[in-house]
Structures are given as structure tokens and as C-alpha cells.
PDB file of N, CA, C and O in Angstrom:
ATOM      1  N   UNK A   1       0.846  -1.171   0.000  1.00  0.00           N
ATOM      2  CA  UNK A   1       0.000   0.000   0.000  1.00  0.00           C
ATOM      3  C   UNK A   1       0.896   1.241   0.000  1.00  0.00           C
ATOM      4  O   UNK A   1       1.944   1.274   0.645  1.00  0.00           O
ATOM      5  N   UNK A   2       0.465   2.229  -0.722  1.00  0.00           N
ATOM      6  CA  UNK A   2       1.226   3.469  -0.823  1.00  0.00           C
ATOM      7  C   UNK A   2       0.386   4.627  -0.307  1.00  0.00           C
ATOM      8  O   UNK A   2      -0.823   4.678  -0.530  1.00  0.00           O
ATOM      9  N   UNK A   3       1.021   5.534   0.369  1.00  0.00           N
ATOM     10  CA  UNK A   3       0.368   6.737   0.871  1.00  0.00           C
ATOM     11  C   UNK A   3       0.973   7.936   0.164  1.00  0.00           C
ATOM     12  O   UNK A   3       2.189   8.125   0.183  1.00  0.00           O
ATOM     13  N   UNK A   4       0.134   8.738  -0.454  1.00  0.00           N
ATOM     14  CA  UNK A   4       0.596   9.973  -1.081  1.00  0.00           C
ATOM     15  C   UNK A   4       0.257  11.132  -0.155  1.00  0.00           C
ATOM     16  O   UNK A   4      -0.914  11.345   0.160  1.00  0.00           O
ATOM     17  N   UNK A   5       1.261  11.886   0.286  1.00  0.00           N
ATOM     18  CA  UNK A   5       0.975  13.031   1.154  1.00  0.00           C
ATOM     19  C   UNK A   5       0.184  14.103   0.397  1.00  0.00           C
ATOM     20  O   UNK A   5       0.262  14.205  -0.827  1.00  0.00           O
ATOM     21  N   UNK A   6      -0.557  14.876   1.132  1.00  0.00           N
ATOM     22  CA  UNK A   6      -1.405  15.913   0.546  1.00  0.00           C
ATOM     23  C   UNK A   6      -0.576  16.896  -0.279  1.00  0.00           C
ATOM     24  O   UNK A   6      -1.058  17.418  -1.285  1.00  0.00           O
ATOM     25  N   UNK A   7       0.649  17.150   0.130  1.00  0.00           N
ATOM     26  CA  UNK A   7       1.514  18.079  -0.612  1.00  0.00           C
ATOM     27  C   UNK A   7       1.774  17.564  -2.032  1.00  0.00           C
ATOM     28  O   UNK A   7       1.799  18.337  -2.990  1.00  0.00           O
ATOM     29  N   UNK A   8       1.962  16.273  -2.147  1.00  0.00           N
ATOM     30  CA  UNK A   8       2.185  15.662  -3.461  1.00  0.00           C
ATOM     31  C   UNK A   8       0.911  15.754  -4.301  1.00  0.00           C
ATOM     32  O   UNK A   8       0.963  16.097  -5.483  1.00  0.00           O
ATOM     33  N   UNK A   9      -0.227  15.448  -3.688  1.00  0.00           N
ATOM     34  CA  UNK A   9      -1.503  15.514  -4.411  1.00  0.00           C
ATOM     35  C   UNK A   9      -1.813  16.935  -4.874  1.00  0.00           C
ATOM     36  O   UNK A   9      -2.326  17.139  -5.974  1.00  0.00           O
ATOM     37  N   UNK A  10      -1.500  17.907  -4.032  1.00  0.00           N
ATOM     38  CA  UNK A  10      -1.758  19.307  -4.387  1.00  0.00           C
ATOM     39  C   UNK A  10      -0.926  19.770  -5.581  1.00  0.00           C
ATOM     40  O   UNK A  10      -1.291  20.730  -6.259  1.00  0.00           O
ATOM     41  N   UNK A  11       0.189  19.092  -5.837  1.00  0.00           N
ATOM     42  CA  UNK A  11       1.022  19.405  -6.997  1.00  0.00           C
ATOM     43  C   UNK A  11       0.525  18.679  -8.253  1.00  0.00           C
ATOM     44  O   UNK A  11       1.113  18.811  -9.326  1.00  0.00           O
ATOM     45  N   UNK A  12      -0.556  17.917  -8.110  1.00  0.00           N
ATOM     46  CA  UNK A  12      -1.080  17.167  -9.250  1.00  0.00           C
ATOM     47  C   UNK A  12      -0.326  15.880  -9.504  1.00  0.00           C
ATOM     48  O   UNK A  12      -0.369  15.333 -10.606  1.00  0.00           O
ATOM     49  N   UNK A  13       0.362  15.398  -8.489  1.00  0.00           N
ATOM     50  CA  UNK A  13       1.135  14.175  -8.612  1.00  0.00           C
ATOM     51  C   UNK A  13       0.549  13.099  -7.712  1.00  0.00           C
ATOM     52  O   UNK A  13      -0.067  13.394  -6.688  1.00  0.00           O
ATOM     53  N   UNK A  14       0.749  11.844  -8.109  1.00  0.00           N
ATOM     54  CA  UNK A  14       0.298  10.732  -7.287  1.00  0.00           C
ATOM     55  C   UNK A  14       1.019   9.466  -7.705  1.00  0.00           C
ATOM     56  O   UNK A  14       1.664   9.425  -8.752  1.00  0.00           O
ATOM     57  N   UNK A  15       0.908   8.444  -6.892  1.00  0.00           N
ATOM     58  CA  UNK A  15       1.496   7.154  -7.221  1.00  0.00           C
ATOM     59  C   UNK A  15       0.714   6.548  -8.385  1.00  0.00           C
ATOM     60  O   UNK A  15      -0.513   6.464  -8.347  1.00  0.00           O
ATOM     61  N   UNK A  16       1.434   6.134  -9.402  1.00  0.00           N
ATOM     62  CA  UNK A  16       0.788   5.546 -10.574  1.00  0.00           C
ATOM     63  C   UNK A  16       0.161   4.199 -10.206  1.00  0.00           C
ATOM     64  O   UNK A  16       0.796   3.361  -9.566  1.00  0.00           O
ATOM     65  N   UNK A  17      -1.068   4.010 -10.613  1.00  0.00           N
ATOM     66  CA  UNK A  17      -1.758   2.741 -10.419  1.00  0.00           C
ATOM     67  C   UNK A  17      -1.715   1.943 -11.715  1.00  0.00           C
ATOM     68  O   UNK A  17      -1.645   2.533 -12.793  1.00  0.00           O
ATOM     69  N   UNK A  18      -1.754   0.614 -11.634  1.00  0.00           N
ATOM     70  CA  UNK A  18      -1.706  -0.196 -12.855  1.00  0.00           C
ATOM     71  C   UNK A  18      -2.786   0.158 -13.877  1.00  0.00           C
ATOM     72  O   UNK A  18      -2.547   0.079 -15.082  1.00  0.00           O
ATOM     73  N   UNK A  19      -3.955   0.542 -13.411  1.00  0.00           N
ATOM     74  CA  UNK A  19      -5.052   0.872 -14.333  1.00  0.00           C
ATOM     75  C   UNK A  19      -4.810   2.171 -15.100  1.00  0.00           C
ATOM     76  O   UNK A  19      -5.431   2.391 -16.140  1.00  0.00           O
ATOM     77  N   UNK A  20      -3.928   3.025 -14.613  1.00  0.00           N
ATOM     78  CA  UNK A  20      -3.654   4.299 -15.284  1.00  0.00           C
ATOM     79  C   UNK A  20      -2.953   4.102 -16.624  1.00  0.00           C
ATOM     80  O   UNK A  20      -3.170   4.871 -17.560  1.00  0.00           O
ATOM     81  N   UNK A  21      -2.111   3.070 -16.716  1.00  0.00           N
ATOM     82  CA  UNK A  21      -1.286   2.861 -17.906  1.00  0.00           C
ATOM     83  C   UNK A  21      -2.146   2.729 -19.161  1.00  0.00           C
ATOM     84  O   UNK A  21      -1.778   3.229 -20.224  1.00  0.00           O
ATOM     85  N   UNK A  22      -3.286   2.059 -19.041  1.00  0.00           N
ATOM     86  CA  UNK A  22      -4.150   1.883 -20.214  1.00  0.00           C
ATOM     87  C   UNK A  22      -4.812   3.192 -20.654  1.00  0.00           C
ATOM     88  O   UNK A  22      -5.349   3.270 -21.759  1.00  0.00           O
ATOM     89  N   UNK A  23      -4.778   4.206 -19.812  1.00  0.00           N
ATOM     90  CA  UNK A  23      -5.386   5.500 -20.150  1.00  0.00           C
ATOM     91  C   UNK A  23      -4.434   6.422 -20.901  1.00  0.00           C
ATOM     92  O   UNK A  23      -4.882   7.368 -21.550  1.00  0.00           O
ATOM     93  N   UNK A  24      -3.126   6.167 -20.827  1.00  0.00           N
ATOM     94  CA  UNK A  24      -2.139   7.072 -21.413  1.00  0.00           C
ATOM     95  C   UNK A  24      -2.262   7.261 -22.927  1.00  0.00           C
ATOM     96  O   UNK A  24      -1.921   8.337 -23.419  1.00  0.00           O
ATOM     97  N   UNK A  25      -2.728   6.278 -23.682  1.00  0.00           N
ATOM     98  CA  UNK A  25      -2.920   6.550 -25.110  1.00  0.00           C
ATOM     99  C   UNK A  25      -3.994   7.618 -25.382  1.00  0.00           C
ATOM    100  O   UNK A  25      -4.022   8.228 -26.451  1.00  0.00           O
ATOM    101  N   UNK A  26      -4.868   7.829 -24.399  1.00  0.00           N
ATOM    102  CA  UNK A  26      -5.970   8.782 -24.579  1.00  0.00           C
ATOM    103  C   UNK A  26      -5.696  10.133 -23.933  1.00  0.00           C
ATOM    104  O   UNK A  26      -6.168  11.164 -24.411  1.00  0.00           O
ATOM    105  N   UNK A  27      -4.930  10.123 -22.845  1.00  0.00           N
ATOM    106  CA  UNK A  27      -4.562  11.355 -22.143  1.00  0.00           C
ATOM    107  C   UNK A  27      -3.135  11.189 -21.628  1.00  0.00           C
ATOM    108  O   UNK A  27      -2.770  10.100 -21.185  1.00  0.00           O
ATOM    109  N   UNK A  28      -2.331  12.231 -21.677  1.00  0.00           N
ATOM    110  CA  UNK A  28      -0.958  12.132 -21.168  1.00  0.00           C
ATOM    111  C   UNK A  28      -0.936  11.842 -19.657  1.00  0.00           C
ATOM    112  O   UNK A  28      -1.855  12.204 -18.923  1.00  0.00           O
ATOM    113  N   UNK A  29       0.128  11.189 -19.229  1.00  0.00           N
ATOM    114  CA  UNK A  29       0.273  10.816 -17.823  1.00  0.00           C
ATOM    115  C   UNK A  29       0.070  12.009 -16.868  1.00  0.00           C
ATOM    116  O   UNK A  29      -0.638  11.854 -15.873  1.00  0.00           O
ATOM    117  N   UNK A  30       0.658  13.188 -17.126  1.00  0.00           N
ATOM    118  CA  UNK A  30       0.445  14.315 -16.197  1.00  0.00           C
ATOM    119  C   UNK A  30      -1.027  14.717 -16.071  1.00  0.00           C
ATOM    120  O   UNK A  30      -1.467  15.132 -14.999  1.00  0.00           O
ATOM    121  N   UNK A  31      -1.778  14.597 -17.148  1.00  0.00           N
ATOM    122  CA  UNK A  31      -3.202  14.951 -17.110  1.00  0.00           C
ATOM    123  C   UNK A  31      -3.967  13.943 -16.252  1.00  0.00           C
ATOM    124  O   UNK A  31      -4.799  14.325 -15.430  1.00  0.00           O
ATOM    125  N   UNK A  32      -3.682  12.654 -16.448  1.00  0.00           N
ATOM    126  CA  UNK A  32      -4.333  11.602 -15.658  1.00  0.00           C
ATOM    127  C   UNK A  32      -4.006  11.784 -14.184  1.00  0.00           C
ATOM    128  O   UNK A  32      -4.898  11.743 -13.336  1.00  0.00           O
ATOM    129  N   UNK A  33      -2.740  11.982 -13.879  1.00  0.00           N
ATOM    130  CA  UNK A  33      -2.342  12.140 -12.479  1.00  0.00           C
ATOM    131  C   UNK A  33      -2.965  13.382 -11.851  1.00  0.00           C
ATOM    132  O   UNK A  33      -3.388  13.342 -10.695  1.00  0.00           O
ATOM    133  N   UNK A  34      -3.027  14.468 -12.587  1.00  0.00           N
ATOM    134  CA  UNK A  34      -3.622  15.693 -12.047  1.00  0.00           C
ATOM    135  C   UNK A  34      -5.095  15.490 -11.728  1.00  0.00           C
ATOM    136  O   UNK A  34      -5.586  15.948 -10.696  1.00  0.00           O
ATOM    137  N   UNK A  35      -5.797  14.799 -12.623  1.00  0.00           N
ATOM    138  CA  UNK A  35      -7.225  14.577 -12.408  1.00  0.00           C
ATOM    139  C   UNK A  35      -7.475  13.693 -11.196  1.00  0.00           C
ATOM    140  O   UNK A  35      -8.302  14.028 -10.347  1.00  0.00           O
ATOM    141  N   UNK A  36      -6.773  12.569 -11.105  1.00  0.00           N
ATOM    142  CA  UNK A  36      -6.991  11.655  -9.986  1.00  0.00           C
ATOM    143  C   UNK A  36      -6.480  12.230  -8.672  1.00  0.00           C
ATOM    144  O   UNK A  36      -7.083  11.991  -7.625  1.00  0.00           O
ATOM    145  N   UNK A  37      -5.396  12.971  -8.702  1.00  0.00           N
ATOM    146  CA  UNK A  37      -4.888  13.563  -7.464  1.00  0.00           C
ATOM    147  C   UNK A  37      -5.869  14.612  -6.924  1.00  0.00           C
ATOM    148  O   UNK A  37      -5.947  14.827  -5.715  1.00  0.00           O
ATOM    149  N   UNK A  38      -6.615  15.263  -7.826  1.00  0.00           N
ATOM    150  CA  UNK A  38      -7.620  16.237  -7.399  1.00  0.00           C
ATOM    151  C   UNK A  38      -8.661  15.577  -6.488  1.00  0.00           C
ATOM    152  O   UNK A  38      -9.102  16.173  -5.506  1.00  0.00           O
ATOM    153  N   UNK A  39      -9.051  14.334  -6.826  1.00  0.00           N
ATOM    154  CA  UNK A  39     -10.020  13.623  -5.983  1.00  0.00           C
ATOM    155  C   UNK A  39      -9.440  13.366  -4.595  1.00  0.00           C
ATOM    156  O   UNK A  39     -10.161  13.432  -3.600  1.00  0.00           O
ATOM    157  N   UNK A  40      -8.145  13.075  -4.523  1.00  0.00           N
ATOM    158  CA  UNK A  40      -7.496  12.891  -3.232  1.00  0.00           C
ATOM    159  C   UNK A  40      -7.503  14.163  -2.404  1.00  0.00           C
ATOM    160  O   UNK A  40      -7.734  14.124  -1.195  1.00  0.00           O
ATOM    161  N   UNK A  41      -7.250  15.291  -3.056  1.00  0.00           N
ATOM    162  CA  UNK A  41      -7.264  16.581  -2.356  1.00  0.00           C
ATOM    163  C   UNK A  41      -8.683  16.896  -1.869  1.00  0.00           C
ATOM    164  O   UNK A  41      -8.873  17.308  -0.724  1.00  0.00           O
ATOM    165  N   UNK A  42      -9.667  16.702  -2.733  1.00  0.00           N
ATOM    166  CA  UNK A  42     -11.050  16.967  -2.332  1.00  0.00           C
ATOM    167  C   UNK A  42     -11.462  16.091  -1.158  1.00  0.00           C
ATOM    168  O   UNK A  42     -12.096  16.562  -0.213  1.00  0.00           O
ATOM    169  N   UNK A  43     -11.099  14.813  -1.223  1.00  0.00           N
ATOM    170  CA  UNK A  43     -11.419  13.903  -0.128  1.00  0.00           C
ATOM    171  C   UNK A  43     -10.727  14.293   1.162  1.00  0.00           C
ATOM    172  O   UNK A  43     -11.333  14.243   2.232  1.00  0.00           O
ATOM    173  N   UNK A  44      -9.469  14.678   1.072  1.00  0.00           N
ATOM    174  CA  UNK A  44      -8.706  15.085   2.263  1.00  0.00           C
ATOM    175  C   UNK A  44      -9.284  16.335   2.898  1.00  0.00           C
ATOM    176  O   UNK A  44      -9.199  16.514   4.113  1.00  0.00           O
ATOM    177  N   UNK A  45      -9.867  17.194   2.092  1.00  0.00           N
ATOM    178  CA  UNK A  45     -10.453  18.432   2.602  1.00  0.00           C
ATOM    179  C   UNK A  45     -11.916  18.273   3.014  1.00  0.00           C
ATOM    180  O   UNK A  45     -12.569  19.245   3.395  1.00  0.00           O
ATOM    181  N   UNK A  46     -12.427  17.037   2.934  1.00  0.00           N
ATOM    182  CA  UNK A  46     -13.797  16.775   3.360  1.00  0.00           C
ATOM    183  C   UNK A  46     -14.856  17.183   2.354  1.00  0.00           C
ATOM    184  O   UNK A  46     -16.044  17.190   2.678  1.00  0.00           O
ATOM    185  N   UNK A  47     -14.446  17.526   1.136  1.00  0.00           N
ATOM    186  CA  UNK A  47     -15.404  17.990   0.144  1.00  0.00           C
ATOM    187  C   UNK A  47     -16.109  16.850  -0.597  1.00  0.00           C
ATOM    188  O   UNK A  47     -17.024  17.089  -1.385  1.00  0.00           O
ATOM    189  N   UNK A  48     -15.678  15.608  -0.339  1.00  0.00           N
ATOM    190  CA  UNK A  48     -16.324  14.458  -0.965  1.00  0.00           C
ATOM    191  C   UNK A  48     -17.282  13.784   0.019  1.00  0.00           C
ATOM    192  O   UNK A  48     -17.872  12.751  -0.297  1.00  0.00           O
ATOM    193  N   UNK A  49     -17.434  14.360   1.195  1.00  0.00           N
ATOM    194  CA  UNK A  49     -18.295  13.783   2.222  1.00  0.00           C
ATOM    195  C   UNK A  49     -19.755  14.031   1.865  1.00  0.00           C
ATOM    196  O   UNK A  49     -20.170  15.172   1.660  1.00  0.00           O
ATOM    197  N   UNK A  50     -20.519  12.965   1.793  1.00  0.00           N
ATOM    198  CA  UNK A  50     -21.949  13.063   1.503  1.00  0.00           C
ATOM    199  C   UNK A  50     -22.719  12.529   2.705  1.00  0.00           C
ATOM    200  O   UNK A  50     -22.766  11.317   2.914  1.00  0.00           O
ATOM    201  N   UNK A  51     -23.321  13.410   3.496  1.00  0.00           N
ATOM    202  CA  UNK A  51     -24.023  12.967   4.696  1.00  0.00           C
ATOM    203  C   UNK A  51     -25.159  11.997   4.348  1.00  0.00           C
ATOM    204  O   UNK A  51     -26.010  12.297   3.510  1.00  0.00           O
ATOM    205  N   UNK A  52     -25.159  10.841   4.999  1.00  0.00           N
ATOM    206  CA  UNK A  52     -26.156   9.820   4.700  1.00  0.00           C
ATOM    207  C   UNK A  52     -27.568  10.277   5.040  1.00  0.00           C
ATOM    208  O   UNK A  52     -28.522   9.886   4.366  1.00  0.00           O
ATOM    209  N   UNK A  53     -27.712  11.087   6.060  1.00  0.00           N
ATOM    210  CA  UNK A  53     -29.051  11.511   6.476  1.00  0.00           C
ATOM    211  C   UNK A  53     -29.744  12.397   5.437  1.00  0.00           C
ATOM    212  O   UNK A  53     -30.958  12.590   5.506  1.00  0.00           O
ATOM    213  N   UNK A  54     -28.988  12.937   4.480  1.00  0.00           N
ATOM    214  CA  UNK A  54     -29.590  13.795   3.450  1.00  0.00           C
ATOM    215  C   UNK A  54     -29.816  13.061   2.127  1.00  0.00           C
ATOM    216  O   UNK A  54     -30.183  13.689   1.134  1.00  0.00           O
ATOM    217  N   UNK A  55     -29.605  11.745   2.098  1.00  0.00           N
ATOM    218  CA  UNK A  55     -29.772  11.005   0.854  1.00  0.00           C
ATOM    219  C   UNK A  55     -31.241  10.750   0.540  1.00  0.00           C
ATOM    220  O   UNK A  55     -32.091  10.751   1.430  1.00  0.00           O
ATOM    221  N   UNK A  56     -31.518  10.537  -0.724  1.00  0.00           N
ATOM    222  CA  UNK A  56     -32.887  10.210  -1.122  1.00  0.00           C
ATOM    223  C   UNK A  56     -33.307   8.861  -0.549  1.00  0.00           C
ATOM    224  O   UNK A  56     -34.493   8.638  -0.306  1.00  0.00           O
ATOM    225  N   UNK A  57     -32.359   7.964  -0.331  1.00  0.00           N
ATOM    226  CA  UNK A  57     -32.685   6.669   0.269  1.00  0.00           C
ATOM    227  C   UNK A  57     -33.256   6.841   1.672  1.00  0.00           C
ATOM    228  O   UNK A  57     -34.171   6.115   2.059  1.00  0.00           O
ATOM    229  N   UNK A  58     -32.731   7.784   2.428  1.00  0.00           N
ATOM    230  CA  UNK A  58     -33.254   8.062   3.776  1.00  0.00           C
ATOM    231  C   UNK A  58     -34.593   8.775   3.703  1.00  0.00           C
ATOM    232  O   UNK A  58     -35.484   8.516   4.511  1.00  0.00           O
ATOM    233  N   UNK A  59     -34.735   9.672   2.736  1.00  0.00           N
ATOM    234  CA  UNK A  59     -35.962  10.451   2.611  1.00  0.00           C
ATOM    235  C   UNK A  59     -37.127   9.592   2.115  1.00  0.00           C
ATOM    236  O   UNK A  59     -38.274   9.801   2.510  1.00  0.00           O
ATOM    237  N   UNK A  60     -36.820   8.621   1.241  1.00  0.00           N
ATOM    238  CA  UNK A  60     -37.854   7.752   0.678  1.00  0.00           C
ATOM    239  C   UNK A  60     -37.477   6.284   0.882  1.00  0.00           C
ATOM    240  O   UNK A  60     -37.145   5.602  -0.087  1.00  0.00           O
ATOM    241  N   UNK A  61     -37.520   5.778   2.127  1.00  0.00           N
ATOM    242  CA  UNK A  61     -37.077   4.406   2.402  1.00  0.00           C
ATOM    243  C   UNK A  61     -37.941   3.341   1.737  1.00  0.00           C
ATOM    244  O   UNK A  61     -37.516   2.193   1.610  1.00  0.00           O
ATOM    245  N   UNK A  62     -39.127   3.700   1.319  1.00  0.00           N
ATOM    246  CA  UNK A  62     -40.026   2.719   0.685  1.00  0.00           C
ATOM    247  C   UNK A  62     -39.614   2.403  -0.761  1.00  0.00           C
ATOM    248  O   UNK A  62     -40.093   1.428  -1.340  1.00  0.00           O
ATOM    249  N   UNK A  63     -38.741   3.212  -1.334  1.00  0.00           N
ATOM    250  CA  UNK A  63     -38.286   2.981  -2.707  1.00  0.00           C
ATOM    251  C   UNK A  63     -37.036   2.105  -2.672  1.00  0.00           C
ATOM    252  O   UNK A  63     -36.042   2.461  -2.039  1.00  0.00           O
ATOM    253  N   UNK A  64     -37.087   0.965  -3.349  1.00  0.00           N
ATOM    254  CA  UNK A  64     -35.958   0.036  -3.420  1.00  0.00           C
ATOM    255  C   UNK A  64     -34.993   0.535  -4.494  1.00  0.00           C
ATOM    256  O   UNK A  64     -35.360   0.653  -5.663  1.00  0.00           O
ATOM    257  N   UNK A  65     -33.772   0.821  -4.092  1.00  0.00           N
ATOM    258  CA  UNK A  65     -32.756   1.264  -5.043  1.00  0.00           C
ATOM    259  C   UNK A  65     -31.931   0.071  -5.509  1.00  0.00           C
ATOM    260  O   UNK A  65     -31.925  -0.984  -4.876  1.00  0.00           O
ATOM    261  N   UNK A  66     -31.245   0.256  -6.610  1.00  0.00           N
ATOM    262  CA  UNK A  66     -30.388  -0.790  -7.164  1.00  0.00           C
ATOM    263  C   UNK A  66     -28.941  -0.402  -6.924  1.00  0.00           C
ATOM    264  O   UNK A  66     -28.525   0.716  -7.230  1.00  0.00           O
ATOM    265  N   UNK A  67     -28.182  -1.332  -6.377  1.00  0.00           N
ATOM    266  CA  UNK A  67     -26.765  -1.057  -6.105  1.00  0.00           C
ATOM    267  C   UNK A  67     -25.954  -1.201  -7.388  1.00  0.00           C
ATOM    268  O   UNK A  67     -26.408  -1.808  -8.358  1.00  0.00           O
ATOM    269  N   UNK A  68     -24.769  -0.646  -7.381  1.00  0.00           N
ATOM    270  CA  UNK A  68     -23.863  -0.778  -8.523  1.00  0.00           C
ATOM    271  C   UNK A  68     -23.540  -2.251  -8.738  1.00  0.00           C
ATOM    272  O   UNK A  68     -23.474  -2.713  -9.877  1.00  0.00           O
ATOM    273  N   UNK A  69     -23.341  -2.981  -7.660  1.00  0.00           N
ATOM    274  CA  UNK A  69     -23.054  -4.411  -7.764  1.00  0.00           C
ATOM    275  C   UNK A  69     -24.185  -5.134  -8.488  1.00  0.00           C
ATOM    276  O   UNK A  69     -23.927  -5.983  -9.341  1.00  0.00           O
ATOM    277  N   UNK A  70     -25.425  -4.811  -8.160  1.00  0.00           N
ATOM    278  CA  UNK A  70     -26.574  -5.433  -8.822  1.00  0.00           C
ATOM    279  C   UNK A  70     -26.631  -5.077 -10.309  1.00  0.00           C
ATOM    280  O   UNK A  70     -26.943  -5.929 -11.142  1.00  0.00           O
ATOM    281  N   UNK A  71     -26.334  -3.839 -10.634  1.00  0.00           N
ATOM    282  CA  UNK A  71     -26.361  -3.401 -12.039  1.00  0.00           C
ATOM    283  C   UNK A  71     -25.285  -4.132 -12.845  1.00  0.00           C
ATOM    284  O   UNK A  71     -25.553  -4.631 -13.938  1.00  0.00           O
ATOM    285  N   UNK A  72     -24.060  -4.192 -12.295  1.00  0.00           N
ATOM    286  CA  UNK A  72     -22.970  -4.864 -12.998  1.00  0.00           C
ATOM    287  C   UNK A  72     -23.257  -6.355 -13.124  1.00  0.00           C
ATOM    288  O   UNK A  72     -22.984  -6.948 -14.167  1.00  0.00           O
ATOM    289  N   UNK A  73     -23.799  -6.965 -12.085  1.00  0.00           N
ATOM    290  CA  UNK A  73     -24.140  -8.391 -12.153  1.00  0.00           C
ATOM    291  C   UNK A  73     -25.179  -8.651 -13.229  1.00  0.00           C
ATOM    292  O   UNK A  73     -25.073  -9.628 -13.970  1.00  0.00           O
ATOM    293  N   UNK A  74     -26.189  -7.781 -13.325  1.00  0.00           N
ATOM    294  CA  UNK A  74     -27.211  -7.943 -14.364  1.00  0.00           C
ATOM    295  C   UNK A  74     -26.606  -7.753 -15.747  1.00  0.00           C
ATOM    296  O   UNK A  74     -26.964  -8.463 -16.687  1.00  0.00           O
ATOM    297  N   UNK A  75     -25.699  -6.808 -15.875  1.00  0.00           N
ATOM    298  CA  UNK A  75     -25.041  -6.537 -17.155  1.00  0.00           C
ATOM    299  C   UNK A  75     -24.188  -7.727 -17.594  1.00  0.00           C
ATOM    300  O   UNK A  75     -24.139  -8.068 -18.776  1.00  0.00           O
ATOM    301  N   UNK A  76     -23.512  -8.356 -16.617  1.00  0.00           N
ATOM    302  CA  UNK A  76     -22.665  -9.499 -16.928  1.00  0.00           C
ATOM    303  C   UNK A  76     -23.464 -10.796 -17.048  1.00  0.00           C
ATOM    304  O   UNK A  76     -22.919 -11.830 -17.432  1.00  0.00           O
ATOM    305  N   UNK A  77     -24.752 -10.739 -16.719  1.00  0.00           N
ATOM    306  CA  UNK A  77     -25.603 -11.923 -16.830  1.00  0.00           C
ATOM    307  C   UNK A  77     -25.446 -12.885 -15.678  1.00  0.00           C
ATOM    308  O   UNK A  77     -25.627 -14.090 -15.848  1.00  0.00           O
ATOM    309  N   UNK A  78     -25.113 -12.374 -14.510  1.00  0.00           N
ATOM    310  CA  UNK A  78     -24.938 -13.246 -13.339  1.00  0.00           C
ATOM    311  C   UNK A  78     -26.084 -13.105 -12.378  1.00  0.00           C
ATOM    312  O   UNK A  78     -26.102 -13.764 -11.338  1.00  0.00           O
TER     313      UNK A  78
END
């Protein structure tokens, strides 16, 4: 496991993940790293926090929602 300090993320840099390599033909490595590091900065600053009590699931508990896992399983035919 690797930890990227906030200072590194703020510079638009991050540890390269294996999945990033397949994206380089479409976007240069610095662009990919800048975009993904931005999510790390937002998360570190608490800007990605979504309070559960304000979700539509809490407001309308009678409505059955579909999880991402269920959608992907249906798509894959499982």
C-alpha cells in the first residue's frame, strides 16, 4: 500500500496505479495524475463527504434502489 501526502496531491502528482497505464494513449500521464490527485485533495479536505441523512434513500425508504453491484451483475448476466 502506498500513501501519497497531501503536498504531493496538491502538486497534481500521485502514485501511478496499474489501471492508469491503459489511459495514457488517450490522455498524457500528467493529465491523468492531475485529475486523480484532485479527488485525493477533495477527499482530504472533506469535500467528498456526503451525509447519509440527506440522501434520497433516507428520505424515501419505501423505494428500493439498485446497487452498482446489482447493475454490474445484471449486465454481466450473473
